[in-house]
N, C-alpha and C positions, 0 to 999 in steps of 0.2 A: 761324711760331711766334706772332707777334702781340705778345709782350711781351719786354722785356729780361730776361736771366737775373738771378736774385737772388743776393746774397752767400750763400756756403755751397754753391752749386751747383757740381758738377764742370764745369770748362770743357770745351766740346766740342773734340775733337781736330780738327786741320786739317793739310793739306799743300798749300801754295800756292807759286807761283813768285814770286820776289822781283824787284826792279828789276834785278838782275844776271843773272836767268835761273835762279838756283839755287833748288832746292826747299827750303822751310823748313817744318818741322813744329813744332807746339807741344811735342811730346815732346823736341825738341832742347834744350829749356831746363828739363828736369826738374831740380828742386832749387834753382831760382832764381826770383825774382819776374819776372813778365812784365807789361809795360804794353802792352796790346793796344788801340790806339785806331783806331776806325773813323771815316772822314771821307768827305764827299760826293764831292769831285772835285779832281784834281791842278791846281795852278797857278791857284787861285781865291783871292781875298783872305783869307777866313777860314781856309781850309785851309793857305795859305802861312804865315800868321801862326802858326798852331798848330804846323806842322811845324818852322818856324825856332826856335820856343821850345824844342821838344824837342831840336833840334840844339844850341842854345846851352847847354842844361843837361844834356847827355849825361853829362858827368863826374860830376855830382851823382847822376844815376840810377845810374851804375856804382858809386859809393861805397856806395849802398844795395843793391848786388848785382843790380840790375834791368837787364833788357834792354827796349828800346822797339821795338815793331813797329807800323807804320802799315798800315792795310788800307782799300782802296777798290775799287770795281768797275772802275777804270781798268786798262788793259793794262800789261804788262811794259814795253813801249816808252814809254808815257806816263809811267810811274813813273821810268824811266831819265832822261828829259828833265827831269822835275821835280827829281829828285835832283841832277842835274848843274847845273841852273840856280841852285839854292839851296844847293849844297854840303851836302846832307843826309848825315848820318853814321850812319844806322840804316836797316834794311831797310824797304822799302815792298812790301807784298804785294798781288798782283793777284787779287782775288776776282771774276773776270770773269763767272762764272755766278751770283754772288750766294749760293751755297750756304752759305758761312761766315757771311755777314751774316744770312741767314735763321736759321741755327742759334743765333746770338747775339741775334737779335731786332732787329738794326739795319736790316734791309730788310724791308719789309712790316709794320712795327710799327703800334701803335695810332694813331689820329687821322688826320685828313685830310691834314695836312702830310706825315706819314710815307708815306702812300699815294701822294701826288703825287710825292714824291721817288723812291719805289720804281718808279713808272711811268716816270720819267725815267731809271731805271738808276742811282740814287744811294742811298748809305747814309745813315742818320741819323748825326750826330756823337755818338758814345758811346764812353767809355773804360772798359775793364775792367782792374782790377789783379788779376792772377792770382797766388796765393801759391805757395810752393815745392812744395806738395802737389798743385798743379793745380786748386785750387778758386778760384772767384770770391771775392775778398776785398772788393772795392769796385766799385761801378758809378757812374760819373759821367755822367748822362744829359743834363745841360744845362751843358756846360763853357763857361767864359768863355775864348775863345781867347787873349785877351791875358794871362791869368794861369794858364792850364791846366797848364802844366808844373810850376809852383810848387805848385799844388794837388795834383798827383800825387806830387811829392816829399814833401809833408807826410804823405801816406798810407802811404809806404813804410816 
C-alpha cells in the first residue's frame, strides 16, 4: 500500500489468530470502537511499555466502549509468552504473513526506516482508532509509547 490509511476510510477487514489461538475478526466488534495498534516486536522495550500502558488503562478504554487489539508479525506462541510475562489483558493478533499490516500501510510503508523494518519482518508502530461504523476515525503514526494509551483515551 505504501501509506497509512486516512481518517474516514473504511477499515480493512481481517481475521487473525490471537495469542490464545482463537480467530478474531474486525467484524466481531461491529458497533463499538476498536483501538487497533500495530507494533514491531513482542517483548522489546518500547513494545512492552506500550502494551503495559494499554493493559493498565484497559478499564478506561472499556468505559469509552472500546476494545484494544495489538497486532504484530510475531507468532501466536510468541504473543502467548508476551501476554503471560506481562499479564496483558487484551488480545494480541498474529499477522505472520504481514497481509493485515500491508492493508493498513504499517508494513512496507514510506521511507527508508519503514522499508528496513519491513525487510526485518516488523511493522511500523501505528495506531488506528476505528469508529462504531468500521471507519478509521484517527491515525496515530508517531505514538509516544510512554503516553500512548492516554493519547488514545483522549480520542475516544
